[in-house]
Each structure stands twice: as structure tokens, then as C-alpha cells.
N, C-alpha and C positions, 0 to 999 in steps of 0.2 A: 308550759313550754316554752324554752328560750333557742334564738338563735345565736349560733356560735362559732364562726369561722365558717368551715366546709360543711358542718354539718348542725341539722337543729339538734338541742339536747332537752331529751325530756327531764324536768324538773318535778319535784310530788304532785303532783296536786291529785215301709214295709212292700214297697211298688219294688218291680222290674223297669217301669216303662221310663221311658227318656225324659229326663226332665231339666228343666235349662238353667244356666248357671246363671251367679249373679249379674243383675239389671238388664237379663235378657227383654226385650222390646218383645217377644214372644205374648200372648195371652194365655195365662194359667184359666184351669177350668173354674167356674163361679164362686165355687162352696167357698174356698179357703179367703178369699175376698171379697165377700158379703159384709153387709152392714145389718147385719141380725144382732140380736142382743147377746150378751157375754157367753164364750166358751168357755169350760173348765181351761182351753189351753189360753185363753186371753185372761182369765184369774191368777195362773200361775204367773205370767207374764207381771198383773199387778201386786201381786205377792213381793215378787222383786223388787219392785216399782216403790213400796212402801218401806221396805226395809233398807233400802239405801236412803230415803226421804228420813229414814230414823236416824242412819250414819250420818247424815250431814248436819243434823241437826244436835246429837251428841259430839261431832266436831267442831260447832259455832258455841258450845254450851263451854265448851274446853280452850277453845280459842277466848274468851271473854277473861275467864280465871288464870290462863300460863300467860297471854300476851297483852295486858290491857294500857291500854295508848301510856298513860301513868304507871310506871315501875313499880312507887311507893304506895297507888292505891291499897288499900284492906278492902273492898267492895269493887264484885264486877260493876261493868255498863249493864244494861237493859237487854235481854235479850236479844231485841229486835233490832239494835245496832248492828250487831253482827252483816247484817244483809242491808243496811245504808250505805251502799260503798257507790265509789263513780256515777256512772248510766243514771244508776238509781233517781237521784236527785234530779237530773234533767226528766224523766218520764214524769215522775209526782209534780212537777214544777211546771209544767204543759198541763197534767192535769186537772192542777188548782189555778192556774192563772190565766192557761192559754199561751200562744205561742208568742204575743208581742200585747203582753201587759203594759196599762199606762204611757201606750205609745213610744215604748221602748222596743229596738231593734238590733240591726247590724248598724245604724246610724250612730250608737250610743257607747260609750266607754263600757271596758268590760263587761261586754254583750256576751255570752256564754254560746251563743249560737245552737241553740234549740232545735230549730228548723232544722239540721242534719238528721231528724229522728222523726220517723215517719208514725202517723196518727194514730195510728189501728191499736198499739197499747195504750195508750194515757187516755183514748176513748171507753176502751174496757176496763181499767183502773178507774177513770170516773163513774162508772157505772157500778162496780163494786162499791166502792167506798159510799154510795148511796145506801147501801146493806150493813158493808162491814165498816164503819167509824173510822179506824185506825189504816190509814194509808199503809204503812207499812206490811199489817195483817191481808189485809186487798191486794197487793201486790202480790205476795208468798201464794195467797188461795187459788190467784188467776195461773203464776205459773206450773202449783200442784197439780189443779184439774187439767189443764193444758195438756202438761206433762203426762196425765196416765191418757189420756187420751192419742197421745204422740206412742206410745210405749207398744198401747195394743195395737196400732197402725202400722207400726215398725214390727209387730212380730208378724201380724198380717202378711205382710208384705214379704218376709223370710219364708214364713210356714207356705207361702204359694208356691216356692221351687222343690220345697224336700218336704211335704207332709209327712205326719209320724214321724219326725225327727225333734232331737233336738234345737233346730238351728232358728226358732224363732227366739227361745230363751236365752239361747247365746247370743245373737244380736242384739236383745233387748240386754245381757249383761255387759255387753262390751261397751255397747251404747253409753249406760248408766255409769260406768268404771273408767270411763274413758278420763285424759288425764285433763278435759275443762268442763267435766259433769258439775262444777259448781255454779257455772250460770245455766242452769237446767232447774237450780232450785232455788233461786234466788228472785229479784224483781225484774226482770230482765225479759226481752221481745222475744228470745230464741222457741221457749216451748210455746208461745201463743201462734207462732209462725207455724210448729212443726205440726201442732195439731187440728190446722187448717191444709198446710201444706201434704202430709204425706196420705189422709183420706182422700186427698184430690190425685197424688199419684193413684191412689187405689183406685179412683172411678175411672182416670183414663186406661187406667189398664183392661179395666172392663168395659172399655168405649161407651165409658156415660158421660158424654164429651159437654152438656151444660151441666153437670152436679160439679166434673170437676173443672172445669171455667168459674164456675160460681167459688166452688171454693180457691181456687185459685187465685180471685180475683182479693176474698178474703187477708188470703197470704201476704200477697206485695199492700194491702193498705197496711201493712202492721213491717214489714223490710223489703228493701229493693232489691231481697233477694226472689222474693214472687216473682218479678221480671223475669229471672233466669227460669224459674221455674215454668213458667208459663212456655218459655223457651221450648223447654224438654214435652210438654204434654204436643205441643203443638209439631215437632219433631216426629213423637211417637204417633202422634193422627198421620202424616205423611206415609211414614212406612208400615201402617197398617191396615192402609186404607182400601187396599185392594180386598183385603179381609172383609171390613168391617161396612166400607162402601156407604159409608155417612156422608157425602158431601155438603148434606143441609146443615152439615155441626158446625163449617167454617167460621159460620157468623161468631159461633161463640167464645174462636179462640181468640179472636181481640178483646171479649172481656175485661181479661187482669190487665189493661192498659187503664183501663178506666179512674183505678184510685187512684195512680200515680199522674194520671193527667188531671185529673180533678186538685190533689192536695197541689200541683205547681202553680195553676191555675189562683188557688187563694193564696201562694206563698207571692206571687205577678202582684194581685190586688192588694198584698200589706205591701209591699217592697218598689212593686216596680223592676222586678229582676227575676225574667224568668228561667235562672239558673241561680236562684236564690240558695235549691236546696247544695249541690253540688258547691257552690262558692260558702259556704255554710263548715261543708266539709273541708273546703281550703283551709279554713281559716283555724278551723281550732283543733286540725288532726292531720295538716299536711298532708293532704293526699290529694295532691296534684299532680296531673298526669304526669309519669316518664316511662322512659321506655324500658321495660322489662332490665336487662340487664345493668342499667345504674342503678334500678332500684334494687336488682339484689344485691349491688357491692355495696350502696349505704346500708342496707342492712344488715351485712356483713361486717361489713368495719365497726355497725353500733355495736355487735355482739362480740365482737372479737378483738376492737384491735381499742377498748378501753377508753373510748370517745363517752360512753356513758357510767354510769354510777351501777355497782355491780344487779342489784336490783333490777334496774330496765335493761340492761346488758344481759344475761341469763335470757329475760324474754325475747327478746331478737332471737336469738340461738333459739329460742324453740319458734317464731315464725319461720327461721331458714326451713328446719325439719316440717313445719308442719306442707312448709311449698312443696317443699319435695316429694312426701305423701301424696300428696295431692297431682302435681305432675304422673308417679307411679301408678294412682288410679285411671287417671287419663289416660292415658297408655297402656292399661290392663282394658276397661271399657271398651277402646277403642279396637284390641286386635281383638278381641270377642266381638266384635261390630255390635255392641249395644249405643246404638247413635242418641235415644232419647237421653239416656242417662250421661251419657259422655258430653253431650250439649249442658248440661247443668254445668258438670267441675268443669269445664274449657270457660266457659262465660266467666262464673264465679273465679275460676281461676285468673283470666285476665283484667277483670275487675279489680281484684286484691294487689295483683302482680305485676298494677301499672300506677302504684301510686308513688312516691318519695322515697316513703321505705314502709316496708311490711306491717301490717299491724292490724292485728285481731282474725289471725287466719286461722290460729289454732281453734280461736272460739269459735271459727266459719264451719268445723271438722266436723263439729254436731250438725248441723243440715243437711251434710253427705250421707244419706242415707245409704247409697250403694259400698260405701265403703264399710259398715256395720253390716248388712247382709255380707257382701262378698268375705268380708274376714268369718261371718259365722259358717259360711258355709265351706269356706278350709279349713276349717277347725274340725269337722264333721270326720272323725277318724282320724282326727290328728290330736289326741289329749294332750303331750309334750306341747303343741302350739297353743293351747288351749291355758295351759298353765301358764306358761312364759309370757303370755299376753298378760293375765292377769297381777300376774308378779311384777310386771315392769310396769302393768297403768297405773295400779292399788296407790302406789306411794308416791309417784308422779299426782294422780289426783289427790293425795291427800294434802300435797305440798300446795297447789294450784289452790285448793281449798283453802286450808290457811294464810297463804298468802292474800288471797281478797277478801275475809273475813277481818284480816286483821288492817285493811283499808291500804294496803300494796298494790301498786301495779301489778295484774293478772292479765292482760292482755285482752 
């Protein structure tokens, strides 16, 4: 990235009972939310998951043959190289060498600002690598297993609202074919986060506060978004406290903050800067605090005023669309009084919408489970909506996948 005038210009580098609607804070029956062994419905969504993983593999294979780095080559690159893009190098470098190898850090030239990435995924990557010696394969294995846990949990969340319907499969299908779904299949932290976060939300809806807090703490070790989930769990605790009356569980609600505190203490010990994580975000990705209207304006200009190359420009356009989707989702949740889910989305939007420009909001939609559950519920009895979603999402998902797999910026 480089500064250019006013803008930062990116250069390449069957019952009739009343059922709650999406995101409701009421507590469903325990059966659909159970952590028992896989049910036939769970296996159905895992079948969908396996098919989409195969599709990603085929897309990567074709990308290596059709879009090689050297158009004159007669031999494609190794299969794993398609997945070795962008943030992957940060994760693998942290797993291999740590955060500050050889006394290097933000005080050295050409520092990569790796402290902007939370330690959960690199720690798991290093552990898996002890068994699977190939770093890329280890990262893909983590995402594959974590994604399977996440889709089962997402299906159970959706199934609790309308058991006996296809809402669970629709939620998973919409999720797995969403425009940024490629990030669920590569060595990134989204799937590992969801593998903790979605079961944590299931536990919170069952009023299993200790389990919810422990799982949320693990999620927080992976991404700062875990704190947003912790806020949602706390709000859910407050709005349902008259039903469960488990005031002794209040201390558990503070547990998810401990990984963040521990990581920040570590960074302070290494850098002498309590805000080292934030400063790394600012240096590497221009995530400086900006009032929301200026963030929108800068992103709009980057997307439509031809100040960026076309590849980056269209991604900034996608950022704007994702922000609008998030605001619509937030309005829906507030109107339906789904306070906990609304808190999660609201904090996410504030964090993403107050930087110099929008960045990675389309990817963040993968973490918005109320969106996928809500779309699936809306699709029930509306086959035309389901068809329309798939017809629009699948091409976009393929384009973004090809963009990422060929080394271009995909948000």
C-alpha cells in the first residue's frame, strides 16, 4: 500500500406450535440444541459440506491450469500453492517463528505487522504441523475439520426454529455458497473461530453459561470478534435472566476477555506498547479510527472514482454492499427485538465501519450467523427466493474464489 494524495492507494501485495423467528432470544427446547452424536440431519449437512469442499478443490485445480502466474508455462504449479495467499503467510510465519523472531519487530524496517493477528490459529497450526509436516496441508486440515464443526452447529441453530423443515440445510447451503465462502476452505482463521463461536452460542441459548464462556474464550483467542460474541452472550444472559435465574454464572461472562488481556500483556512485554495490536492494524491496513460517514465516503471514492486499479475498485464496491447488508440485518434484528444477535452485529459494524476505509466486511459476513439463519427462514415456502439466491451467489462465489486462488486481492 502507498499513500497517494488524499487516498491510500492499494498496490498489489410439521407442527402448528408457534415458533420463534431468526435470532430470537427465547430458548428453544433442548433436543435440537443438544451436543449428542451426529443425527441424520447433521449428516445431511455434512454431505453438503463435503460436496462444496470438493467443488473448491476442483476450482483450485482449474485455476492453476487456466491462470498460471506465467502465461507461457506448460506445467501448473503445485496444488497447494493456490491456497498460499495473503494472510496465510502471516499465520504460517507466526506458527514457525513466533511474533518477534530474532529481536525483530515494529522498530525494524519492512516489518510485516504480524502482531495484528491473534495467536489462536497459529498455535493450533503449529500443533497440527507436529503431526502433519506440510504447513499448507496442516492449515487446510484445520479449516476442513473446523468447518465441519461449524456447519453442524449452524444447522442446529437453524433447526431449533423450525424442526422438521429444510431450514437447517438451507442455512448451511446459503452459508457455504456465499460470495466469500472461499475463506472457509483455506488456511485462514474464520472456520476455527466459527467452530468455537457457534457451539458457544448454542450453549448460551441452553443457559449453559460456563460452557458458553469457555468456548467464547477460545473463539476470542482466534479473533477479536470473540469479544463481540461475548457481548452477545452477556446480552442474552440479561434478557433471559428471569427465566434461568442463574446469577452465580455472572463471573463466567468475564472469561472471554482473558485471552485478549493475556495477548495484550505479551505484546506489551515485547514492545512496551499496550496498544501494539491496534497500531499494527493501523500500519498494515490503515485501520485508524474514522467517523463513519468519512469511512463510507473514502470507500465509495475508492470503489467508484477510479482512484484504485479495477481489481481493488470492485472489492471496495463489495465492501459497501456488505455494509448495507449488515445495516439491513441489524435493523431487522432490532425490529424483532432480538437483542443479543443485534448486539453482535452492531459491535461488528461499528468496528468495521469506523476505519479509514472499509476492509474485509464481505469476509466478516461469514461470521454473521443470524444472516444465514434469517435467509434460510425467509426461504421456507418461497422457492423463488431460494433459486434467486443460488443463481446470484454461486457465480459470485466462483469469481471470488478464482480471484483469491490466483493471488489477487479478494478482501
